[in-house]
N, CA, C and O atoms as CSV, one atom per row, in Angstrom:
chain,resi,resn,atom,element,x,y,z
A,1,MET,N,N,96.681,92.152,74.107
A,1,MET,CA,C,95.907,92.675,75.203
A,1,MET,C,C,95.945,94.210,75.129
A,1,MET,O,O,97.025,94.795,75.048
A,2,PRO,N,N,94.777,94.862,75.154
A,2,PRO,CA,C,94.773,96.324,75.066
A,2,PRO,C,C,95.406,96.960,76.304
A,2,PRO,O,O,95.309,96.439,77.415
A,3,LYS,N,N,96.045,98.084,76.079
A,3,LYS,CA,C,96.696,98.820,77.175
A,3,LYS,C,C,95.858,100.043,77.511
A,3,LYS,O,O,95.169,100.597,76.653
A,4,GLU,N,N,95.927,100.454,78.762
A,4,GLU,CA,C,95.216,101.636,79.220
A,4,GLU,C,C,96.159,102.458,80.080
A,4,GLU,O,O,96.935,101.906,80.860
A,5,GLN,N,N,96.095,103.766,79.940
A,5,GLN,CA,C,96.956,104.635,80.744
A,5,GLN,C,C,96.259,104.944,82.066
A,5,GLN,O,O,95.049,105.166,82.109
A,6,ALA,N,N,97.047,104.954,83.144
A,6,ALA,CA,C,96.528,105.299,84.469
A,6,ALA,C,C,97.488,106.288,85.115
A,6,ALA,O,O,98.703,106.172,84.955
A,7,ASN,N,N,96.958,107.240,85.830
A,7,ASN,CA,C,97.779,108.226,86.531
A,7,ASN,C,C,97.524,108.115,88.029
A,7,ASN,O,O,96.374,108.052,88.465
A,8,TYR,N,N,98.601,108.090,88.818
A,8,TYR,CA,C,98.505,107.974,90.267
A,8,TYR,C,C,99.419,108.998,90.909
A,8,TYR,O,O,100.471,109.327,90.362
A,9,ARG,N,N,99.025,109.498,92.058
A,9,ARG,CA,C,99.885,110.389,92.836
A,9,ARG,C,C,100.633,109.533,93.848
A,9,ARG,O,O,100.028,108.761,94.592
A,10,ILE,N,N,101.959,109.677,93.869
A,10,ILE,CA,C,102.783,108.907,94.796
A,10,ILE,C,C,103.792,109.824,95.472
A,10,ILE,O,O,104.113,110.896,94.958
A,11,ASP,N,N,104.283,109.398,96.616
A,11,ASP,CA,C,105.283,110.148,97.369
A,11,ASP,C,C,106.560,110.265,96.537
A,11,ASP,O,O,107.082,109.258,96.061
A,12,SER,N,N,107.063,111.488,96.361
A,12,SER,CA,C,108.215,111.691,95.474
A,12,SER,C,C,109.490,111.035,95.996
A,12,SER,O,O,110.281,110.520,95.206
A,13,ASP,N,N,109.706,111.045,97.320
A,13,ASP,CA,C,110.905,110.393,97.865
A,13,ASP,C,C,110.844,108.881,97.672
A,13,ASP,O,O,111.832,108.255,97.289
A,14,ALA,N,N,109.673,108.299,97.939
A,14,ALA,CA,C,109.519,106.854,97.747
A,14,ALA,C,C,109.705,106.494,96.277
A,14,ALA,O,O,110.289,105.460,95.954
A,15,LYS,N,N,109.205,107.350,95.389
A,15,LYS,CA,C,109.349,107.100,93.951
A,15,LYS,C,C,110.820,107.069,93.555
A,15,LYS,O,O,111.259,106.158,92.852
A,16,LYS,N,N,111.581,108.063,94.007
A,16,LYS,CA,C,113.007,108.119,93.672
A,16,LYS,C,C,113.738,106.874,94.169
A,16,LYS,O,O,114.547,106.288,93.450
A,17,GLN,N,N,113.445,106.481,95.402
A,17,GLN,CA,C,114.109,105.307,95.975
A,17,GLN,C,C,113.708,104.039,95.226
A,17,GLN,O,O,114.554,103.203,94.905
A,18,ALA,N,N,112.415,103.905,94.951
A,18,ALA,CA,C,111.937,102.711,94.252
A,18,ALA,C,C,112.499,102.636,92.837
A,18,ALA,O,O,112.903,101.565,92.384
A,19,TYR,N,N,112.529,103.765,92.138
A,19,TYR,CA,C,113.074,103.779,90.780
A,19,TYR,C,C,114.547,103.368,90.782
A,19,TYR,O,O,115.000,102.663,89.880
A,20,ALA,N,N,115.286,103.807,91.792
A,20,ALA,CA,C,116.703,103.430,91.885
A,20,ALA,C,C,116.844,101.926,92.083
A,20,ALA,O,O,117.699,101.292,91.465
A,21,VAL,N,N,116.007,101.354,92.943
A,21,VAL,CA,C,116.047,99.903,93.172
A,21,VAL,C,C,115.674,99.170,91.892
A,21,VAL,O,O,116.355,98.228,91.485
A,22,LEU,N,N,114.592,99.605,91.263
A,22,LEU,CA,C,114.162,98.947,90.025
A,22,LEU,C,C,115.238,99.016,88.947
A,22,LEU,O,O,115.477,98.037,88.241
A,23,GLU,N,N,115.883,100.168,88.820
A,23,GLU,CA,C,116.959,100.304,87.832
A,23,GLU,C,C,118.102,99.338,88.144
A,23,GLU,O,O,118.691,98.746,87.239
A,24,SER,N,N,118.407,99.186,89.431
A,24,SER,CA,C,119.524,98.310,89.810
A,24,SER,C,C,119.254,96.842,89.488
A,24,SER,O,O,120.186,96.057,89.310
A,25,ILE,N,N,117.970,96.475,89.414
A,25,ILE,CA,C,117.645,95.081,89.086
A,25,ILE,C,C,117.106,94.930,87.661
A,25,ILE,O,O,116.638,93.860,87.270
A,26,GLY,N,N,117.182,96.023,86.892
A,26,GLY,CA,C,116.842,95.945,85.477
A,26,GLY,C,C,115.363,95.864,85.160
A,26,GLY,O,O,114.979,95.298,84.137
A,27,ILE,N,N,114.522,96.427,86.029
A,27,ILE,CA,C,113.078,96.420,85.777
A,27,ILE,C,C,112.609,97.857,85.580
A,27,ILE,O,O,112.918,98.735,86.386
A,28,LYS,N,N,111.863,98.090,84.507
A,28,LYS,CA,C,111.302,99.414,84.254
A,28,LYS,C,C,110.143,99.648,85.225
A,28,LYS,O,O,109.408,98.713,85.542
A,29,PRO,N,N,109.970,100.881,85.699
A,29,PRO,CA,C,108.860,101.173,86.613
A,29,PRO,C,C,107.498,100.741,86.060
A,29,PRO,O,O,106.667,100.220,86.804
A,30,THR,N,N,107.268,100.952,84.775
A,30,THR,CA,C,106.001,100.530,84.168
A,30,THR,C,C,105.815,99.024,84.292
A,30,THR,O,O,104.714,98.553,84.575
A,31,ASP,N,N,106.891,98.265,84.080
A,31,ASP,CA,C,106.807,96.808,84.203
A,31,ASP,C,C,106.530,96.398,85.647
A,31,ASP,O,O,105.776,95.456,85.892
A,32,ALA,N,N,107.136,97.102,86.604
A,32,ALA,CA,C,106.905,96.784,88.014
A,32,ALA,C,C,105.444,97.021,88.390
A,32,ALA,O,O,104.839,96.205,89.085
A,33,VAL,N,N,104.880,98.137,87.930
A,33,VAL,CA,C,103.464,98.422,88.211
A,33,VAL,C,C,102.587,97.362,87.554
A,33,VAL,O,O,101.619,96.898,88.157
A,34,ASN,N,N,102.918,96.976,86.323
A,34,ASN,CA,C,102.148,95.925,85.653
A,34,ASN,C,C,102.227,94.603,86.409
A,34,ASN,O,O,101.224,93.899,86.530
A,35,MET,N,N,103.407,94.259,86.919
A,35,MET,CA,C,103.541,93.025,87.708
A,35,MET,C,C,102.655,93.087,88.950
A,35,MET,O,O,101.993,92.111,89.303
A,36,PHE,N,N,102.652,94.248,89.608
A,36,PHE,CA,C,101.842,94.450,90.805
A,36,PHE,C,C,100.354,94.263,90.483
A,36,PHE,O,O,99.653,93.525,91.175
A,37,ILE,N,N,99.881,94.935,89.430
A,37,ILE,CA,C,98.472,94.858,89.038
A,37,ILE,C,C,98.102,93.436,88.602
A,37,ILE,O,O,97.037,92.936,88.963
A,38,HIS,N,N,98.971,92.789,87.833
A,38,HIS,CA,C,98.703,91.412,87.389
A,38,HIS,C,C,98.628,90.459,88.581
A,38,HIS,O,O,97.777,89.570,88.608
A,39,HIS,N,N,99.496,90.632,89.548
A,39,HIS,CA,C,99.465,89.774,90.734
A,39,HIS,C,C,98.120,89.916,91.448
A,39,HIS,O,O,97.498,88.918,91.811
A,40,ILE,N,N,97.676,91.156,91.647
A,40,ILE,CA,C,96.394,91.387,92.319
A,40,ILE,C,C,95.256,90.750,91.525
A,40,ILE,O,O,94.394,90.086,92.099
A,41,ALA,N,N,95.249,90.950,90.218
A,41,ALA,CA,C,94.193,90.390,89.376
A,41,ALA,C,C,94.207,88.864,89.388
A,41,ALA,O,O,93.154,88.230,89.444
A,42,MET,N,N,95.396,88.278,89.335
A,42,MET,CA,C,95.521,86.826,89.240
A,42,MET,C,C,95.211,86.110,90.556
A,42,MET,O,O,94.508,85.100,90.571
A,43,PHE,N,N,95.744,86.644,91.663
A,43,PHE,CA,C,95.633,85.941,92.938
A,43,PHE,C,C,94.611,86.552,93.895
A,43,PHE,O,O,94.368,86.012,94.974
A,44,LYS,N,N,94.010,87.685,93.498
A,44,LYS,CA,C,93.006,88.367,94.330
A,44,LYS,C,C,93.567,88.750,95.691
A,44,LYS,O,O,92.878,88.685,96.709
A,45,GLU,N,N,94.835,89.151,95.684
A,45,GLU,CA,C,95.497,89.567,96.917
A,45,GLU,C,C,96.664,90.485,96.576
A,45,GLU,O,O,97.144,90.509,95.443
A,46,LEU,N,N,97.109,91.238,97.574
A,46,LEU,CA,C,98.314,92.040,97.408
A,46,LEU,C,C,99.530,91.122,97.444
A,46,LEU,O,O,99.470,90.056,98.056
A,47,PRO,N,N,100.635,91.510,96.802
A,47,PRO,CA,C,101.831,90.662,96.826
A,47,PRO,C,C,102.632,90.801,98.121
A,47,PRO,O,O,103.804,90.427,98.171
A,48,PHE,N,N,102.013,91.329,99.146
A,48,PHE,CA,C,102.625,91.453,100.468
A,48,PHE,C,C,101.492,91.479,101.479
A,48,PHE,O,O,100.336,91.697,101.115
A,49,ARG,N,N,101.814,91.261,102.733
A,49,ARG,CA,C,100.799,91.250,103.785
A,49,ARG,C,C,100.790,92.604,104.498
A,49,ARG,O,O,101.695,92.894,105.281
A,50,PRO,N,N,99.776,93.437,104.233
A,50,PRO,CA,C,99.736,94.721,104.927
A,50,PRO,C,C,99.429,94.508,106.407
A,50,PRO,O,O,98.632,93.643,106.768
A,51,SER,N,N,100.058,95.289,107.237
A,51,SER,CA,C,99.801,95.162,108.671
A,51,SER,C,C,100.012,96.511,109.339
A,51,SER,O,O,100.707,97.382,108.818
A,52,LEU,N,N,99.408,96.658,110.483
A,52,LEU,CA,C,99.577,97.863,111.279
A,52,LEU,C,C,100.559,97.565,112.394
A,52,LEU,O,O,100.546,96.466,112.948
A,53,PRO,N,N,101.413,98.524,112.735
A,53,PRO,CA,C,102.362,98.285,113.820
A,53,PRO,C,C,101.637,98.180,115.162
A,53,PRO,O,O,100.632,98.852,115.393
A,54,ASN,N,N,102.169,97.320,116.046
A,54,ASN,CA,C,101.581,97.201,117.378
A,54,ASN,C,C,102.046,98.360,118.254
A,54,ASN,O,O,102.872,99.170,117.831
A,55,ALA,N,N,101.518,98.438,119.469
A,55,ALA,CA,C,101.809,99.562,120.369
A,55,ALA,C,C,103.302,99.679,120.669
A,55,ALA,O,O,103.834,100.787,120.736
A,56,GLU,N,N,103.981,98.546,120.849
A,56,GLU,CA,C,105.419,98.572,121.146
A,56,GLU,C,C,106.212,99.147,119.967
A,56,GLU,O,O,107.140,99.934,120.157
A,57,THR,N,N,105.838,98.750,118.766
A,57,THR,CA,C,106.525,99.255,117.579
A,57,THR,C,C,106.272,100.748,117.401
A,57,THR,O,O,107.191,101.497,117.070
A,58,ILE,N,N,105.042,101.181,117.616
A,58,ILE,CA,C,104.722,102.608,117.515
A,58,ILE,C,C,105.532,103.405,118.528
A,58,ILE,O,O,106.079,104.457,118.198
A,59,ALA,N,N,105.612,102.906,119.768
A,59,ALA,CA,C,106.393,103.591,120.807
A,59,ALA,C,C,107.865,103.663,120.411
A,59,ALA,O,O,108.521,104.679,120.644
A,60,THR,N,N,108.384,102.602,119.819
A,60,THR,CA,C,109.779,102.591,119.367
A,60,THR,C,C,109.995,103.616,118.260
A,60,THR,O,O,110.994,104.336,118.270
A,61,PHE,N,N,109.069,103.689,117.308
A,61,PHE,CA,C,109.159,104.703,116.245
A,61,PHE,C,C,109.166,106.104,116.840
A,61,PHE,O,O,109.964,106.953,116.442
A,62,GLU,N,N,108.267,106.340,117.800
A,62,GLU,CA,C,108.181,107.667,118.421
A,62,GLU,C,C,109.471,108.005,119.158
A,62,GLU,O,O,109.969,109.127,119.065
A,63,ASP,N,N,110.018,107.022,119.900
A,63,ASP,CA,C,111.286,107.238,120.605
A,63,ASP,C,C,112.409,107.560,119.618
A,63,ASP,O,O,113.189,108.487,119.836
A,64,THR,N,N,112.482,106.798,118.547
A,64,THR,CA,C,113.531,107.006,117.548
A,64,THR,C,C,113.405,108.387,116.911
A,64,THR,O,O,114.395,109.103,116.760
A,65,ASP,N,N,112.184,108.755,116.539
A,65,ASP,CA,C,111.966,110.075,115.933
A,65,ASP,C,C,112.354,111.201,116.881
A,65,ASP,O,O,112.823,112.253,116.445
A,66,ALA,N,N,112.157,110.976,118.190
A,66,ALA,CA,C,112.478,111.997,119.191
A,66,ALA,C,C,113.927,111.908,119.666
A,66,ALA,O,O,114.367,112.730,120.470
A,67,GLY,N,N,114.674,110.910,119.173
A,67,GLY,CA,C,116.075,110.750,119.573
A,67,GLY,C,C,116.246,110.124,120.944
A,67,GLY,O,O,117.290,110.293,121.573
A,68,ARG,N,N,115.234,109.401,121.420
A,68,ARG,CA,C,115.297,108.750,122.735
A,68,ARG,C,C,115.664,107.272,122.588
A,68,ARG,O,O,115.362,106.634,121.580
A,69,ASN,N,N,116.321,106.753,123.618
A,69,ASN,CA,C,116.636,105.317,123.714
A,69,ASN,C,C,117.432,104.800,122.513
A,69,ASN,O,O,117.226,103.673,122.063
A,70,LEU,N,N,118.332,105.624,122.005
A,70,LEU,CA,C,119.176,105.212,120.888
A,70,LEU,C,C,120.480,104.632,121.418
A,70,LEU,O,O,120.988,105.075,122.448
A,71,THR,N,N,121.012,103.659,120.726
A,71,THR,CA,C,122.274,103.040,121.103
A,71,THR,C,C,123.253,103.199,119.948
A,71,THR,O,O,122.926,102.906,118.798
A,72,GLU,N,N,124.445,103.660,120.262
A,72,GLU,CA,C,125.463,103.843,119.229
A,72,GLU,C,C,126.394,102.632,119.220
A,72,GLU,O,O,126.793,102.137,120.273
A,73,HIS,N,N,126.731,102.163,118.028
A,73,HIS,CA,C,127.616,101.011,117.874
A,73,HIS,C,C,128.778,101.382,116.970
A,73,HIS,O,O,128.644,102.200,116.060
A,74,LYS,N,N,129.919,100.765,117.238
A,74,LYS,CA,C,131.120,101.057,116.455
A,74,LYS,C,C,131.291,100.119,115.271
A,74,LYS,O,O,132.015,100.426,114.324
A,75,SER,N,N,130.616,98.967,115.330
A,75,SER,CA,C,130.754,97.991,114.249
A,75,SER,C,C,129.568,97.035,114.280
A,75,SER,O,O,128.785,97.025,115.230
A,76,VAL,N,N,129.448,96.240,113.235
A,76,VAL,CA,C,128.406,95.222,113.185
A,76,VAL,C,C,128.619,94.202,114.298
A,76,VAL,O,O,127.661,93.760,114.932
A,77,ASP,N,N,129.873,93.830,114.535
A,77,ASP,CA,C,130.172,92.884,115.616
A,77,ASP,C,C,129.713,93.436,116.958
A,77,ASP,O,O,129.200,92.695,117.796
A,78,ASP,N,N,129.897,94.735,117.160
A,78,ASP,CA,C,129.460,95.392,118.388
A,78,ASP,C,C,127.939,95.307,118.534
A,78,ASP,O,O,127.430,95.088,119.633
A,79,ILE,N,N,127.224,95.479,117.436
A,79,ILE,CA,C,125.759,95.376,117.468
A,79,ILE,C,C,125.348,93.987,117.936
A,79,ILE,O,O,124.534,93.850,118.850
A,80,PHE,N,N,125.911,92.954,117.308
A,80,PHE,CA,C,125.533,91.590,117.661
A,80,PHE,C,C,125.947,91.236,119.086
A,80,PHE,O,O,125.244,90.492,119.770
A,81,ALA,N,N,127.068,91.756,119.529
A,81,ALA,CA,C,127.500,91.510,120.907
A,81,ALA,C,C,126.500,92.118,121.884
A,81,ALA,O,O,126.176,91.505,122.902
A,82,ASN,N,N,126.010,93.316,121.583
A,82,ASN,CA,C,125.043,93.968,122.462
A,82,ASN,C,C,123.669,93.319,122.392
A,82,ASN,O,O,122.928,93.359,123.374
A,83,LEU,N,N,123.309,92.728,121.272
A,83,LEU,CA,C,122.027,92.033,121.159
A,83,LEU,C,C,121.992,90.794,122.043
A,83,LEU,O,O,120.926,90.393,122.512
A,84,GLY,N,N,123.139,90.193,122.268
A,84,GLY,CA,C,123.214,88.986,123.087
A,84,GLY,C,C,123.082,89.236,124.575
A,84,GLY,O,O,122.950,88.290,125.350
A,85,LYS,N,N,123.116,90.499,124.988
A,85,LYS,CA,C,123.039,90.827,126.421
A,85,LYS,C,C,121.636,90.735,126.944
A,85,LYS,O,O,121.401,90.980,128.128
């Protein structure tokens, strides 16, 4: 199968994080992009379901970014105990 070179602009922080994940699971970035493209070509869909956040999620993101309504926990057990309230 003939190969073709493609160039894309991507977020540098996301690239660094993704490359680290791919390295940890033994997949080369080029292979990951090829898997992504092959999936789209084969199934005529993205390999994930894109969605937009609802109003509640957006408000939560805004609160978090502004440092509002944050809860501090001392442990994972503490988190789960507070979720049960």
